[in-house]
DSSP file (Angstrom, degrees, kcal/mol; ACC not computed):
  #  RESIDUE AA STRUCTURE BP1 BP2  ACC     N-H-->O    O-->H-N    N-H-->O    O-->H-N    TCO  KAPPA ALPHA  PHI   PSI    X-CA   Y-CA   Z-CA
    1    1 A M     >        0   0    0      0, 0.0     4,-2.1     0, 0.0     5,-0.1   0.000 360.0 360.0 360.0 -39.6   37.4 -263.2  252.1
    2    2 A Q  H  >  +     0   0    0      1,-0.2     4,-2.5     2,-0.2     5,-0.2   0.876 360.0  54.3 -68.2 -35.3   38.6 -262.9  255.7
    3    3 A A  H  > S+     0   0    0      2,-0.2     4,-2.4     1,-0.2    -1,-0.2   0.897 108.8  48.9 -63.3 -40.2   37.3 -259.3  255.8
    4    4 A A  H  > S+     0   0    0      2,-0.2     4,-2.5     1,-0.2    -1,-0.2   0.901 110.8  49.9 -66.2 -40.4   33.9 -260.5  254.7
    5    5 A S  H  X S+     0   0    0     -4,-2.1     4,-2.5     2,-0.2    -2,-0.2   0.909 112.1  47.9 -64.4 -41.4   33.9 -263.2  257.4
    6    6 A E  H  X S+     0   0    0     -4,-2.5     4,-2.5     2,-0.2    -2,-0.2   0.906 111.7  50.3 -64.3 -41.0   34.8 -260.7  260.0
    7    7 A R  H  X S+     0   0    0     -4,-2.4     4,-2.6     2,-0.2    -2,-0.2   0.905 111.4  48.3 -63.0 -42.6   32.1 -258.3  258.8
    8    8 A I  H  X S+     0   0    0     -4,-2.5     4,-2.7     2,-0.2    -2,-0.2   0.922 111.8  49.4 -64.0 -44.4   29.5 -261.1  258.9
    9    9 A A  H  X S+     0   0    0     -4,-2.5     4,-2.1     2,-0.2    -2,-0.2   0.904 112.0  48.8 -61.5 -41.8   30.6 -262.1  262.4
   10   10 A T  H  X S+     0   0    0     -4,-2.5     4,-2.5     2,-0.2    -2,-0.2   0.927 112.7  47.2 -63.6 -46.1   30.4 -258.4  263.5
   11   11 A L  H  X S+     0   0    0     -4,-2.6     4,-2.6     1,-0.2    -2,-0.2   0.891 111.3  51.0 -64.4 -39.4   26.9 -258.1  262.1
   12   12 A E  H  X S+     0   0    0     -4,-2.7     4,-2.5     2,-0.2    -1,-0.2   0.885 110.5  49.6 -65.4 -37.8   25.8 -261.3  263.6
   13   13 A A  H  X S+     0   0    0     -4,-2.1     4,-2.4     2,-0.2    -2,-0.2   0.916 112.2  47.5 -65.4 -43.2   27.0 -260.2  267.0
   14   14 A E  H  X S+     0   0    0     -4,-2.5     4,-2.8     2,-0.2    -2,-0.2   0.904 111.8  51.1 -63.2 -40.8   25.2 -256.8  266.6
   15   15 A L  H  X S+     0   0    0     -4,-2.6     4,-2.8     2,-0.2    -2,-0.2   0.926 110.4  48.4 -61.6 -46.0   22.1 -258.7  265.5
   16   16 A A  H  X S+     0   0    0     -4,-2.5     4,-2.3     2,-0.2    -1,-0.2   0.903 113.0  48.4 -61.8 -41.2   22.3 -261.0  268.6
   17   17 A E  H  X S+     0   0    0     -4,-2.4     4,-2.5     2,-0.2    -2,-0.2   0.918 113.4  46.7 -65.5 -43.6   22.8 -257.9  270.9
   18   18 A M  H  X S+     0   0    0     -4,-2.8     4,-2.8     2,-0.2    -2,-0.2   0.899 111.7  51.3 -64.4 -41.1   19.8 -256.1  269.3
   19   19 A K  H  X S+     0   0    0     -4,-2.8     4,-2.5    -5,-0.2    -2,-0.2   0.916 110.5  49.1 -62.9 -42.0   17.7 -259.2  269.5
   20   20 A D  H  X S+     0   0    0     -4,-2.3     4,-2.5     2,-0.2    -2,-0.2   0.920 112.4  47.7 -62.3 -45.1   18.6 -259.4  273.3
   21   21 A R  H  X S+     0   0    0     -4,-2.5     4,-2.6     1,-0.2    -2,-0.2   0.917 112.3  49.9 -61.3 -43.3   17.7 -255.8  273.8
   22   22 A W  H  X S+     0   0    0     -4,-2.8     4,-2.6     2,-0.2    -2,-0.2   0.919 110.9  48.6 -62.6 -44.4   14.5 -256.2  272.0
   23   23 A M  H  X S+     0   0    0     -4,-2.5     4,-2.3     2,-0.2    -1,-0.2   0.906 112.8  47.8 -63.4 -42.3   13.5 -259.2  274.0
   24   24 A R  H  X S+     0   0    0     -4,-2.5     4,-2.4     2,-0.2    -1,-0.2   0.900 111.8  50.5 -65.0 -39.8   14.3 -257.4  277.3
   25   25 A S  H  X S+     0   0    0     -4,-2.6     4,-2.5     2,-0.2    -2,-0.2   0.903 110.3  49.5 -64.4 -42.0   12.3 -254.4  276.1
   26   26 A E  H  X S+     0   0    0     -4,-2.6     4,-2.2     2,-0.2    -2,-0.2   0.908 111.4  49.1 -63.1 -42.1    9.3 -256.6  275.3
   27   27 A A  H  X S+     0   0    0     -4,-2.3     4,-2.2     2,-0.2    -2,-0.2   0.910 111.3  49.5 -64.1 -42.1    9.5 -258.3  278.7
   28   28 A E  H  X S+     0   0    0     -4,-2.4     4,-2.5     2,-0.2    -2,-0.2   0.912 110.4  50.3 -63.1 -42.7    9.7 -254.9  280.4
   29   29 A M  H  X S+     0   0    0     -4,-2.5     4,-2.7     2,-0.2    -2,-0.2   0.893 109.0  51.6 -64.0 -39.7    6.7 -253.6  278.4
   30   30 A A  H  X S+     0   0    0     -4,-2.2     4,-2.4     2,-0.2    -1,-0.2   0.907 111.0  48.8 -62.4 -40.8    4.7 -256.8  279.4
   31   31 A N  H  X S+     0   0    0     -4,-2.2     4,-2.7     2,-0.2    -2,-0.2   0.903 111.0  49.6 -63.8 -42.2    5.6 -256.1  283.1
   32   32 A V  H  X S+     0   0    0     -4,-2.5     4,-2.7     2,-0.2    -2,-0.2   0.922 111.8  48.7 -63.8 -44.4    4.6 -252.5  282.8
   33   33 A R  H  X S+     0   0    0     -4,-2.7     4,-2.6     2,-0.2    -2,-0.2   0.929 113.3  46.8 -60.4 -45.9    1.3 -253.4  281.2
   34   34 A A  H  X S+     0   0    0     -4,-2.4     4,-2.5     2,-0.2    -2,-0.2   0.914 113.4  48.5 -63.7 -43.1    0.6 -256.1  283.9
   35   35 A R  H  X S+     0   0    0     -4,-2.7     4,-2.6     2,-0.2    -2,-0.2   0.915 112.4  48.7 -62.6 -43.9    1.5 -253.6  286.7
   36   36 A A  H  X S+     0   0    0     -4,-2.7     4,-2.6     2,-0.2    -2,-0.2   0.912 111.8  48.9 -63.8 -42.7   -0.7 -250.9  285.2
   37   37 A K  H  X S+     0   0    0     -4,-2.6     4,-2.6     2,-0.2    -2,-0.2   0.921 111.9  49.0 -62.8 -43.4   -3.6 -253.3  284.8
   38   38 A R  H  X S+     0   0    0     -4,-2.5     4,-2.5     2,-0.2    -2,-0.2   0.910 112.1  49.0 -62.5 -42.6   -3.2 -254.5  288.4
   39   39 A D  H  X S+     0   0    0     -4,-2.6     4,-2.6     2,-0.2    -2,-0.2   0.909 112.3  47.9 -64.0 -42.4   -3.0 -250.8  289.7
   40   40 A V  H  X S+     0   0    0     -4,-2.6     4,-2.7     2,-0.2    -2,-0.2   0.925 112.7  48.4 -64.1 -44.6   -6.2 -249.9  287.7
   41   41 A D  H  X S+     0   0    0     -4,-2.6     4,-2.4     2,-0.2    -2,-0.2   0.919 113.7  47.0 -61.7 -43.9   -8.0 -253.0  289.0
   42   42 A E  H  X S+     0   0    0     -4,-2.5     4,-2.2     2,-0.2    -2,-0.2   0.909 112.6  49.3 -65.3 -42.2   -7.0 -252.2  292.6
   43   43 A T  H  X S+     0   0    0     -4,-2.6     4,-0.8     1,-0.2    -2,-0.2   0.921 112.6  47.7 -62.2 -43.9   -7.9 -248.6  292.3
   44   44 A R  H  < S+     0   0    0     -4,-2.7     3,-0.4     1,-0.2     4,-0.3   0.899 113.2  48.8 -62.9 -40.3  -11.3 -249.5  290.9
   45   45 A Q  H  < S+     0   0    0     -4,-2.4     3,-0.2     1,-0.2    -1,-0.2   0.847 123.3  29.7 -70.8 -34.5  -11.9 -252.1  293.6
   46   46 A F  H >< S+     0   0    0     -4,-2.2     3,-1.5    -5,-0.1    -1,-0.2   0.214  84.8 106.2-113.0  14.7  -10.9 -249.7  296.5
   47   47 A A  T 3< S+     0   0    0     -4,-0.8     3,-0.4    -3,-0.4     4,-0.2   0.789  82.3  51.6 -64.3 -27.3  -12.0 -246.3  295.1
   48   48 A V  T 3> S+     0   0    0     -4,-0.3     4,-3.2    -3,-0.2    -1,-0.3   0.118  73.6 118.0 -97.1  21.8  -15.0 -246.2  297.4
   49   49 A Q  H <> S+     0   0    0     -3,-1.5     4,-2.2     1,-0.2    -1,-0.2   0.893  76.1  45.6 -59.2 -44.5  -13.0 -246.9  300.6
   50   50 A K  H  > S+     0   0    0     -3,-0.4     4,-1.9     2,-0.2    -1,-0.2   0.931 115.9  47.0 -65.3 -44.2  -13.8 -243.6  302.3
   51   51 A F  H  > S+     0   0    0      1,-0.2     4,-2.5    -4,-0.2    -2,-0.2   0.921 111.4  51.8 -61.1 -44.2  -17.5 -243.9  301.4
   52   52 A A  H  X S+     0   0    0     -4,-3.2     4,-2.4     1,-0.2    -1,-0.2   0.879 107.1  53.0 -62.0 -38.9  -17.5 -247.6  302.5
   53   53 A R  H  X S+     0   0    0     -4,-2.2     4,-1.6    -5,-0.2    -1,-0.2   0.913 111.2  46.5 -62.8 -42.3  -16.1 -246.6  305.9
   54   54 A D  H  X S+     0   0    0     -4,-1.9     4,-1.8     2,-0.2    -2,-0.2   0.885 112.1  50.3 -67.0 -38.9  -18.8 -244.0  306.4
   55   55 A V  H  X S+     0   0    0     -4,-2.5     4,-2.2     2,-0.2    -2,-0.2   0.877 107.2  54.3 -67.0 -37.8  -21.5 -246.5  305.3
   56   56 A A  H  X S+     0   0    0     -4,-2.4     4,-2.1     1,-0.2    -1,-0.2   0.887 106.7  52.0 -62.5 -38.0  -20.2 -249.1  307.8
   57   57 A E  H  X S+     0   0    0     -4,-1.6     4,-2.3     2,-0.2    -1,-0.2   0.898 107.6  52.0 -64.8 -39.1  -20.5 -246.5  310.5
   58   58 A A  H  X S+     0   0    0     -4,-1.8     4,-2.3     2,-0.2    -2,-0.2   0.891 108.2  51.5 -62.7 -39.0  -24.1 -245.9  309.5
   59   59 A A  H  X S+     0   0    0     -4,-2.2     4,-2.1     2,-0.2    -2,-0.2   0.894 109.0  50.6 -64.6 -39.7  -24.7 -249.7  309.7
   60   60 A E  H  X S+     0   0    0     -4,-2.1     4,-2.4     2,-0.2    -2,-0.2   0.913 110.4  49.5 -62.8 -42.4  -23.2 -249.7  313.2
   61   61 A N  H  X S+     0   0    0     -4,-2.3     4,-2.4     2,-0.2    -2,-0.2   0.889 109.0  52.1 -65.3 -38.9  -25.5 -246.8  314.2
   62   62 A L  H  X S+     0   0    0     -4,-2.3     4,-2.1     2,-0.2    -1,-0.2   0.910 109.7  49.7 -62.1 -42.0  -28.6 -248.7  312.8
   63   63 A R  H  X S+     0   0    0     -4,-2.1     4,-2.0     2,-0.2    -2,-0.2   0.909 109.7  50.8 -63.0 -42.9  -27.6 -251.7  314.9
   64   64 A R  H  X S+     0   0    0     -4,-2.4     4,-1.1     1,-0.2    -2,-0.2   0.905 109.3  51.7 -61.5 -40.9  -27.3 -249.6  318.0
   65   65 A G  H  X S+     0   0    0     -4,-2.4     4,-0.8     1,-0.2     3,-0.4   0.900 108.2  50.9 -62.4 -41.4  -30.7 -248.1  317.3
   66   66 A L  H >< S+     0   0    0     -4,-2.1     3,-0.6     1,-0.2    -1,-0.2   0.876 107.7  52.9 -64.6 -36.5  -32.2 -251.6  317.0
   67   67 A H  H 3< S+     0   0    0     -4,-2.0    -1,-0.2     1,-0.2    -2,-0.2   0.751 103.7  58.5 -69.8 -22.1  -30.6 -252.6  320.3
   68   68 A A  H 3< S+     0   0    0     -4,-1.1    -1,-0.2    -3,-0.4    -2,-0.2   0.713  85.0  93.9 -78.5 -21.2  -32.3 -249.5  321.9
   69   69 A V  S << S-     0   0    0     -4,-0.8     3,-0.1    -3,-0.6    11,-0.0  -0.544  89.8-108.5 -71.5 133.4  -35.8 -250.7  320.9
   70   70 A P        -     0   0    0      0, 0.0     3,-0.1     0, 0.0    -1,-0.1  -0.289  38.2-101.3 -63.5 147.7  -37.3 -252.7  323.8
   71   71 A P        -     0   0    0      0, 0.0    -4,-0.0     0, 0.0    13,-0.0  -0.227  51.8 -77.8 -65.0 159.3  -37.6 -256.4  323.2
   72   72 A A        -     0   0    0     -3,-0.1    -3,-0.0     9,-0.1     9,-0.0  -0.309  56.2-176.9 -59.3 136.6  -41.0 -257.9  322.3
   73   73 A A    >   -     0   0    0     -3,-0.1     3,-1.7     0, 0.0     2,-0.1  -0.980  33.1 -95.5-136.3 147.3  -43.3 -258.1  325.2
   74   74 A P  T 3  S+     0   0    0      0, 0.0     0, 0.0     0, 0.0     0, 0.0  -0.383 109.4  18.0 -62.6 138.2  -46.8 -259.5  325.6
   75   75 A G  T 3  S+     0   0    0      1,-0.2     3,-0.1    -2,-0.1     0, 0.0   0.562  86.6 147.8  80.6   8.5  -49.5 -256.9  325.3
   76   76 A E    <   -     0   0    0     -3,-1.7    -1,-0.2     1,-0.1    -4,-0.0  -0.417  58.9 -89.2 -73.3 154.6  -47.2 -254.3  323.6
   77   77 A P     >  -     0   0    0      0, 0.0     4,-1.6     0, 0.0     3,-0.5  -0.301  29.4-124.0 -62.5 145.9  -48.9 -251.9  321.2
   78   78 A D  H  > S+     0   0    0      1,-0.2     4,-2.7     2,-0.2     5,-0.2   0.838 109.6  63.1 -58.6 -33.3  -49.0 -253.1  317.6
   79   79 A L  H  > S+     0   0    0      1,-0.2     4,-2.5     2,-0.2    -1,-0.2   0.909 102.4  48.3 -60.1 -43.6  -47.2 -249.9  316.5
   80   80 A V  H  > S+     0   0    0     -3,-0.5     4,-2.5     2,-0.2    -1,-0.2   0.920 112.8  48.3 -64.6 -44.0  -44.1 -250.8  318.5
   81   81 A A  H  X S+     0   0    0     -4,-1.6     4,-2.5     1,-0.2    -2,-0.2   0.905 112.8  48.2 -63.0 -41.5  -44.0 -254.3  317.1
   82   82 A K  H  X S+     0   0    0     -4,-2.7     4,-2.5     2,-0.2    -2,-0.2   0.897 111.5  49.7 -67.7 -39.6  -44.4 -253.0  313.5
   83   83 A L  H  X S+     0   0    0     -4,-2.5     4,-2.8    -5,-0.2     5,-0.2   0.931 111.9  48.3 -62.7 -45.2  -41.7 -250.4  314.0
   84   84 A R  H  X S+     0   0    0     -4,-2.5     4,-2.4     1,-0.2    -2,-0.2   0.941 113.9  46.3 -59.9 -48.6  -39.3 -253.1  315.4
   85   85 A D  H  X S+     0   0    0     -4,-2.5     4,-2.1     1,-0.2    -1,-0.2   0.891 112.7  51.0 -61.7 -39.8  -40.1 -255.4  312.5
   86   86 A G  H  X S+     0   0    0     -4,-2.5     4,-2.3     2,-0.2    -2,-0.2   0.931 111.2  46.5 -64.5 -45.8  -39.7 -252.6  310.0
   87   87 A F  H  X S+     0   0    0     -4,-2.8     4,-2.4     1,-0.2    -2,-0.2   0.876 111.3  52.2 -66.1 -36.3  -36.3 -251.5  311.4
   88   88 A E  H  X S+     0   0    0     -4,-2.4     4,-2.4    -5,-0.2    -1,-0.2   0.895 110.4  48.9 -65.3 -38.4  -35.1 -255.2  311.4
   89   89 A G  H  X S+     0   0    0     -4,-2.1     4,-2.4     2,-0.2    -2,-0.2   0.898 110.6  50.4 -65.0 -41.3  -36.1 -255.5  307.8
   90   90 A I  H  X S+     0   0    0     -4,-2.3     4,-2.7     2,-0.2    -2,-0.2   0.916 110.6  49.8 -62.6 -43.0  -34.3 -252.3  306.9
   91   91 A E  H  X S+     0   0    0     -4,-2.4     4,-3.0     2,-0.2     5,-0.3   0.936 110.5  49.1 -63.2 -45.6  -31.2 -253.5  308.6
   92   92 A R  H  X S+     0   0    0     -4,-2.4     4,-2.2     1,-0.2    -1,-0.2   0.925 114.2  46.3 -58.5 -44.8  -31.2 -256.9  306.8
   93   93 A S  H  X S+     0   0    0     -4,-2.4     4,-2.3     2,-0.2    -1,-0.2   0.911 113.4  49.0 -63.7 -43.0  -31.7 -255.1  303.5
   94   94 A F  H  X S+     0   0    0     -4,-2.7     4,-2.2     2,-0.2    -2,-0.2   0.921 112.3  46.7 -65.1 -45.6  -29.0 -252.6  304.2
   95   95 A V  H  X S+     0   0    0     -4,-3.0     4,-2.5     1,-0.2    -1,-0.2   0.890 111.6  52.7 -65.5 -38.2  -26.4 -255.3  305.3
   96   96 A G  H  X S+     0   0    0     -4,-2.2     4,-2.2    -5,-0.3    -2,-0.2   0.913 108.7  50.0 -61.0 -43.4  -27.3 -257.4  302.2
   97   97 A L  H  X S+     0   0    0     -4,-2.3     4,-0.9     2,-0.2    -2,-0.2   0.907 110.9  49.5 -61.3 -42.7  -26.7 -254.3  300.0
   98   98 A L  H ><>S+     0   0    0     -4,-2.2     5,-2.7     1,-0.2     3,-0.9   0.933 110.6  49.7 -62.1 -45.6  -23.3 -253.8  301.7
   99   99 A E  H ><5S+     0   0    0     -4,-2.5     3,-1.7     1,-0.3    -1,-0.2   0.869 105.2  56.9 -64.0 -37.4  -22.3 -257.4  301.2
  100  100 A R  H 3<5S+     0   0    0     -4,-2.2    -1,-0.3     1,-0.3    -2,-0.2   0.750 108.8  49.0 -63.9 -21.7  -23.3 -257.4  297.6
  101  101 A N  T <<5S-     0   0    0     -4,-0.9    -1,-0.3    -3,-0.9    -2,-0.2   0.150 126.5 -97.5-105.3  18.4  -20.8 -254.5  297.2
  102  102 A G  T < 5S+     0   0    0     -3,-1.7    43,-2.9     1,-0.2     2,-0.6   0.527  84.0 126.5  85.9   6.7  -17.9 -256.1  299.0
  103  103 A I  E   < +A  144   0A   0     -5,-2.7     2,-0.4    41,-0.2    -1,-0.2  -0.880  34.5 176.4-101.8 117.4  -18.4 -254.5  302.4
  104  104 A T  E     -A  143   0A   0     39,-2.3    39,-2.5    -2,-0.6     2,-0.4  -0.955  20.6-153.1-126.8 142.3  -18.7 -257.1  305.2
  105  105 A G  E     -A  142   0A   0     -2,-0.4     2,-0.4    37,-0.2    37,-0.2  -0.908  12.9-163.9-109.5 139.4  -19.0 -256.8  308.9
  106  106 A T  E     -A  141   0A   0     35,-2.5    35,-2.4    -2,-0.4    -2,-0.0  -0.985  15.5-142.8-128.8 127.9  -17.7 -259.6  311.2
  107  107 A D        -     0   0    0     -2,-0.4    33,-0.1    33,-0.2    -2,-0.0  -0.796  14.0-166.8 -86.7 114.6  -18.5 -260.1  314.8
  108  108 A P    >   +     0   0    0      0, 0.0     3,-2.5     0, 0.0    26,-0.3   0.404  36.0 137.7 -85.7   4.3  -15.3 -261.4  316.4
  109  109 A T  T 3  S+     0   0    0      1,-0.3    26,-0.2    26,-0.1     3,-0.1  -0.271  75.8  13.8 -55.8 126.8  -16.8 -262.6  319.7
  110  110 A G  T 3  S+     0   0    0     24,-3.0    -1,-0.3     1,-0.3     2,-0.1   0.264 104.0 109.7  91.9 -10.3  -15.2 -265.9  320.7
  111  111 A S  S <  S-     0   0    0     -3,-2.5    23,-3.1     1,-0.1    -1,-0.3  -0.474  79.1 -87.6 -92.9 168.4  -12.4 -265.7  318.2
  112  112 A A  B     -C  133   0B   0     21,-0.2    21,-0.2    -2,-0.1     2,-0.2  -0.480  52.2 -97.7 -71.5 142.8   -8.7 -265.2  319.0
  113  113 A F        -     0   0    0     19,-3.3    -1,-0.1    -2,-0.2     3,-0.0  -0.440  40.8-170.8 -63.1 129.1   -7.6 -261.6  319.2
  114  114 A D    >>  -     0   0    0     -2,-0.2     4,-2.9     1,-0.1     3,-1.9  -0.966  16.6-156.2-124.8 111.1   -6.0 -260.4  315.9
  115  115 A P  T 34 S+     0   0    0      0, 0.0    -1,-0.1     0, 0.0    -2,-0.0   0.682  94.1  62.3 -63.7 -15.0   -4.3 -257.0  316.0
  116  116 A N  T 34 S+     0   0    0      1,-0.1    32,-0.1    -3,-0.0     3,-0.1   0.696 121.7  19.7 -79.5 -18.7   -4.8 -256.7  312.2
  117  117 A L  T <4 S+     0   0    0     -3,-1.9    35,-2.5     1,-0.1     2,-0.3   0.564 119.5  59.3-122.4 -18.2   -8.6 -256.8  312.7
  118  118 A H  E  <  -d  152   0C   0     -4,-2.9     2,-0.5    33,-0.3    35,-0.2  -0.869  55.4-153.8-123.1 149.7   -9.3 -255.9  316.3
  119  119 A Q  E     -d  153   0C   0     33,-3.7    35,-2.5    -2,-0.3     2,-0.5  -0.976  25.3-135.3-118.9 115.1   -8.6 -253.0  318.5
  120  120 A A  E     +d  154   0C   0     -2,-0.5    35,-0.2    33,-0.2     3,-0.1  -0.572  27.9 173.1 -74.0 120.6   -8.4 -254.0  322.2
  121  121 A M  E     -     0   0C   0     33,-3.4     2,-0.3    -2,-0.5    34,-0.2   0.682  66.9  -5.8 -98.3 -24.5  -10.4 -251.5  324.3
  122  122 A A  E     -d  155   0C   0     32,-1.1    34,-2.6     2,-0.0     2,-0.4  -0.983  57.8-134.7-162.0 162.4  -10.1 -253.4  327.6
  123  123 A E  E     -d  156   0C   0     -2,-0.3     2,-0.4    32,-0.2    34,-0.2  -0.989  17.6-162.4-124.3 136.8   -8.8 -256.7  329.1
  124  124 A N  E     -d  157   0C   0     32,-2.4    34,-2.4    -2,-0.4     2,-0.4  -0.971  20.0-126.9-120.9 134.2  -10.9 -258.7  331.6
  125  125 A E  E     +d  158   0C   0     -2,-0.4     2,-0.3    32,-0.2    34,-0.2  -0.643  46.0 154.2 -74.6 128.5   -9.5 -261.4  333.9
  126  126 A T        -     0   0    0     32,-2.1    -2,-0.0    -2,-0.4     3,-0.0  -0.984  44.4-160.9-156.2 145.5  -11.5 -264.5  333.4
  127  127 A A  S    S+     0   0    0     -2,-0.3    -1,-0.1    32,-0.1    32,-0.1   0.468  88.2  76.3 -99.4  -6.2  -11.0 -268.3  333.8
  128  128 A D  S    S+     0   0    0      1,-0.1    -1,-0.1     2,-0.1    29,-0.0   0.731 100.1  36.3 -76.9 -22.4  -14.0 -268.9  331.5
  129  129 A H  S    S-     0   0    0     29,-0.1    -3,-0.2     4,-0.1     3,-0.1  -0.953  91.3-102.6-130.9 148.1  -12.1 -268.1  328.3
  130  130 A P    >   -     0   0    0      0, 0.0     3,-1.4     0, 0.0    27,-0.2  -0.376  52.7 -90.0 -64.8 148.1   -8.5 -268.8  327.2
  131  131 A P  T 3  S+     0   0    0      0, 0.0    27,-0.2     0, 0.0     3,-0.1  -0.303 114.0  31.6 -57.9 141.3   -6.2 -265.7  327.4
  132  132 A G  T 3  S+     0   0    0     25,-2.8   -19,-3.3     1,-0.3     2,-0.4   0.499  88.3 129.3  88.9   4.4   -6.2 -263.7  324.1
  133  133 A T  B <   -C  112   0B   0     -3,-1.4    24,-3.0   -21,-0.2     2,-0.6  -0.742  64.8-118.7 -93.2 139.7   -9.9 -264.6  323.2
  134  134 A V  E     +E  156   0C   0    -23,-3.1   -24,-3.0    -2,-0.4    22,-0.2  -0.675  34.7 175.1 -75.7 117.7  -12.3 -261.8  322.3
  135  135 A I  E     +     0   0C   0     20,-2.4     2,-0.3    -2,-0.6    21,-0.2   0.639  66.1  17.2-100.7 -17.2  -15.0 -262.1  325.0
  136  136 A Q  E     -E  155   0C   0     19,-1.4    19,-2.8   -28,-0.1     2,-0.5  -0.969  62.1-153.5-153.7 138.4  -17.1 -259.0  323.9
  137  137 A A  E     -E  154   0C   0     -2,-0.3    17,-0.2    17,-0.2     3,-0.1  -0.961   7.4-174.7-114.5 122.0  -17.2 -256.9  320.8
  138  138 A W  S    S+     0   0    0     15,-3.2     2,-0.3    -2,-0.5    16,-0.2   0.839  80.6   6.3 -79.5 -34.6  -18.4 -253.3  321.1
  139  139 A T  S    S-     0   0    0     14,-1.3    -1,-0.2     0, 0.0     2,-0.1  -0.937  83.0-106.7-139.9 164.0  -18.3 -253.0  317.3
  140  140 A Q        -     0   0    0     -2,-0.3     2,-0.5    12,-0.2   -33,-0.2  -0.428  32.5-109.1 -84.0 163.3  -17.8 -255.3  314.3
  141  141 A A  E     -A  106   0A   0    -35,-2.4   -35,-2.5    11,-0.2     2,-0.4  -0.839  36.7-155.4 -88.9 131.5  -14.7 -255.4  312.1
  142  142 A W  E     -AB 105 150A   0      8,-2.6     7,-3.5    -2,-0.5     8,-1.7  -0.932  13.3-178.3-114.8 132.7  -15.6 -254.0  308.7
  143  143 A T  E     -AB 104 148A   0    -39,-2.5   -39,-2.3    -2,-0.4     2,-0.5  -0.926  21.2-147.8-128.0 153.5  -13.7 -254.9  305.5
  144  144 A L  E >  S-AB 103 147A   0      3,-3.1     3,-2.1    -2,-0.3   -41,-0.2  -0.963  87.5 -27.2-119.9 109.3  -14.0 -253.8  301.8
  145  145 A N  T 3  S-     0   0    0    -43,-2.9   -42,-0.1    -2,-0.5    -1,-0.1   0.871 129.2 -46.3  50.9  41.1  -13.0 -256.7  299.5
  146  146 A G  T 3  S+     0   0    0    -44,-0.4     2,-0.4     1,-0.3    -1,-0.3   0.308 115.2 116.3  88.8  -9.0  -10.8 -258.1  302.2
  147  147 A R  E <  S-B  144   0A   0     -3,-2.1    -3,-3.1     1,-0.0    -1,-0.3  -0.817  73.1-109.7 -96.3 131.6   -9.1 -254.8  303.1
  148  148 A L  E     +B  143   0A   0     -2,-0.4    -5,-0.3    -5,-0.2    -1,-0.0  -0.366  39.0 170.0 -63.2 127.0   -9.8 -253.6  306.7
  149  149 A L  E    S+     0   0A   0     -7,-3.5    -6,-0.2     1,-0.4    -1,-0.2   0.804  73.8   2.4 -97.3 -50.3  -12.0 -250.5  306.8
  150  150 A R  E    S-B  142   0A   0     -8,-1.7    -8,-2.6   -33,-0.1    -1,-0.4  -0.991  74.4-129.2-140.8 128.4  -12.6 -250.3  310.6
  151  151 A P        -     0   0    0      0, 0.0     2,-0.3     0, 0.0   -33,-0.3  -0.419  32.4-104.9 -73.7 154.5  -11.2 -252.6  313.3
  152  152 A A  E     -d  118   0C   0    -35,-2.5   -33,-3.7    -2,-0.1     2,-0.7  -0.603  26.5-132.6 -75.4 137.1  -13.6 -254.2  315.8
  153  153 A M  E     +d  119   0C   0     -2,-0.3   -15,-3.2   -35,-0.2   -14,-1.3  -0.845  42.8 173.6 -92.1 118.9  -13.4 -252.6  319.2
  154  154 A V  E     -dE 120 137C   0    -35,-2.5   -33,-3.4    -2,-0.7   -32,-1.1  -0.811  39.9-131.1-131.7 162.7  -13.2 -255.6  321.6
  155  155 A V  E     -dE 122 136C   0    -19,-2.8   -20,-2.4    -2,-0.3   -19,-1.4  -0.968  32.7-152.5-110.1 129.7  -12.7 -256.7  325.1
  156  156 A V  E     -dE 123 134C   0    -34,-2.6   -32,-2.4    -2,-0.5   -22,-0.2  -0.832  11.2-121.5-111.7 140.7  -10.0 -259.4  325.4
  157  157 A A  E     -d  124   0C   0    -24,-3.0   -25,-2.8    -2,-0.4     2,-0.3  -0.504  28.9-174.5 -75.7 143.8   -9.7 -262.2  328.0
  158  158 A K  E     -d  125   0C   0    -34,-2.4   -32,-2.1   -27,-0.2   -29,-0.1  -0.970  34.6 -88.9-135.7 156.6   -6.6 -262.4  330.1
  159  159 A A        -     0   0    0     -2,-0.3   -32,-0.1   -34,-0.2     3,-0.1  -0.291  50.6-102.2 -62.3 141.3   -5.5 -265.0  332.7
  160  160 A P        -     0   0    0      0, 0.0    -1,-0.1     0, 0.0     2,-0.1  -0.347  42.4-104.5 -62.9 146.1   -6.6 -264.4  336.3
  161  161 A A        -     0   0    0      1,-0.1    -3,-0.0    -3,-0.1   -36,-0.0  -0.369  38.0-102.5 -70.3 150.4   -3.9 -262.9  338.5
  162  162 A A        -     0   0    0      1,-0.1    -1,-0.1    -3,-0.1     0, 0.0  -0.237  39.9 -98.2 -65.9 164.6   -2.3 -265.2  341.0
  163  163 A D  S    S-     0   0    0      1,-0.2    -1,-0.1     0, 0.0    -2,-0.0   0.353  82.9 -64.6 -71.7   8.4   -3.4 -264.9  344.7
  164  164 A G  S    S-     0   0    0      2,-0.0    -1,-0.2     0, 0.0     2,-0.1  -0.680  78.5 -36.3 131.5 174.5   -0.4 -262.7  345.5
  165  165 A P        -     0   0    0      0, 0.0     2,-0.4     0, 0.0     0, 0.0  -0.423  55.0-134.1 -71.2 141.1    3.3 -263.0  345.7
  166  166 A K        -     0   0    0     -2,-0.1     2,-0.4     2,-0.0    -2,-0.0  -0.809  15.9-144.2 -95.3 132.5    4.8 -266.3  346.9
  167  167 A L        -     0   0    0     -2,-0.4     2,-0.8     2,-0.0     0, 0.0  -0.780  14.1-124.9 -97.8 140.3    7.5 -266.0  349.5
  168  168 A D        +     0   0    0     -2,-0.4     3,-0.3     1,-0.1    -2,-0.0  -0.761  31.5 174.1 -84.2 112.2   10.4 -268.5  349.5
  169  169 A T        +     0   0    0     -2,-0.8    -1,-0.1     1,-0.2    -2,-0.0   0.197  55.7  90.8-105.3  15.0   10.5 -270.0  353.0
  170  170 A T              0   0    0      1,-0.2    -1,-0.2     0, 0.0    -2,-0.0   0.520 360.0 360.0 -87.4  -4.3   13.2 -272.6  352.4
  171  171 A A              0   0    0     -3,-0.3    -1,-0.2     0, 0.0    -2,-0.1   0.468 360.0 360.0 -79.9 360.0   16.0 -270.3  353.5
């Protein structure tokens, strides 16, 4: 009788160990499935990153071209006004298409400098803006579904320099 009780206890211990292993294995498999799904979703979401970076550059070039067109003036030829209006419509449509596909451009002018989104190209001394504020943006910051594609190239405000070194005359 005691041998049977010992055998039952041994088998129950083995069963508990196997059940624990099985539960851990199931948990590990659930983690692997979740990780794989997350990786596939991320890959799908950012697979076009290189293409998106190139398209953002095209949008910047279109914007530069629009800025090169002279502003509306009285008595200008109808052709110039129609071209300007046409290019502005193309730009609106193009930017809308980009935004529908998760590509967004942000003008950082007036915001605080963020090294994760901005690339400082110059600093200007000014009392008109607090130090560390973006006072001019040469290009926009472009993101794809929240991930940075191209940083904005910016000019950042810095505090004006003092009028020169102060000498201690109390000695």
